[in-house]
C-alpha positions in Angstrom: 5.7 -9.7 -2.1 3.7 -6.5 -1.4 0.5 -8.2 -2.6 1.0 -10.9 -0.1 1.8 -8.4 2.6 -1.5 -6.5 1.7 -3.5 -9.7 1.9 -1.9 -10.3 5.4 -2.8 -6.9 6.5 -6.4 -7.2 5.2 -6.8 -10.6 7.0 -5.3 -9.2 10.3 -2.3 -11.6 10.1 -0.1 -8.4 9.8 -0.1 -5.0 11.3 -0.3 -1.6 9.7 3.2 -0.8 11.0 4.7 -3.9 9.5 3.0 -3.2 6.1 4.1 0.5 6.1 7.6 -0.4 6.9 7.8 -2.9 4.1 6.2 -0.4 1.9 8.7 2.3 2.6 11.5 0.0 1.8 10.5 -0.4 -1.8 13.0 1.9 -3.5 13.9 -0.5 -6.2 10.3 -1.0 -7.2 9.6 2.8 -7.1 12.5 3.4 -9.4 11.3 0.9 -11.8 7.9 2.5 -12.1 7.0 5.8 -13.8 7.8 8.8 -11.5 4.1 9.5 -10.6 3.9 6.2 -8.8 6.1 7.2 -5.9 4.3 10.2 -4.5 1.0 8.3 -4.7 2.5 5.2 -2.9 3.8 7.5 -0.1 0.5 9.3 0.2 -1.2 6.0 0.5 1.2 4.8 3.2 0.8 8.2 5.0 -3.0 7.7 5.0 -2.6 4.1 6.2 -0.5 5.1 9.1 -2.8 7.8 10.0 -5.8 5.5 9.8 -4.3 3.2 12.4 -5.0 5.9 15.0 -8.7 5.2 14.5 -10.2 2.0 15.7 -13.1 2.1 13.3 -14.2 3.9 10.1 -14.2 7.7 10.5 -15.3 10.5 8.2 -11.6 11.0 7.4 -10.4 7.4 6.9 -12.3 4.6 5.4 -10.2 1.5 6.1 -11.9 -0.5 3.4 -11.5 2.2 0.8 -7.9 2.6 1.7 -7.3 -1.1 1.3 -9.0 -0.9 -2.1 -6.7 2.0 -3.0 -3.6 0.0 -2.0 -4.7 -2.9 -4.0 -5.5 -0.6 -7.1 -2.1 0.9 -6.8 -0.4 -2.6 -6.6 -2.4 -3.8 -9.7 -1.6 -0.7 -11.8 2.1 -1.0 -10.6 2.2 -4.7 -11.8 0.9 -3.6 -15.2 3.8 -1.2 -15.6 6.6 -3.7 -14.9 7.9 -6.3 -17.3 6.6 -9.8 -16.8 8.5 -11.9 -14.3 10.8 -14.4 -15.9 
């Protein structure tokens, strides 16, 4: 679900606000992951929301790097969860 939402965000089919709202509603997912994942996820969402204030790449926010960091977090989170049945 989050992976699909990130793909939509990357393609422009979804907004930063929609992704961030969905991301902040992932309490069950965060509880299923090791504790360190939660703070990192919230930091990434904070950066994403802040980056929406800039229309292009800035010295503080690289949109492409942020998208890569979100994807990396999702990939690592998926590795920590039991396989879907």
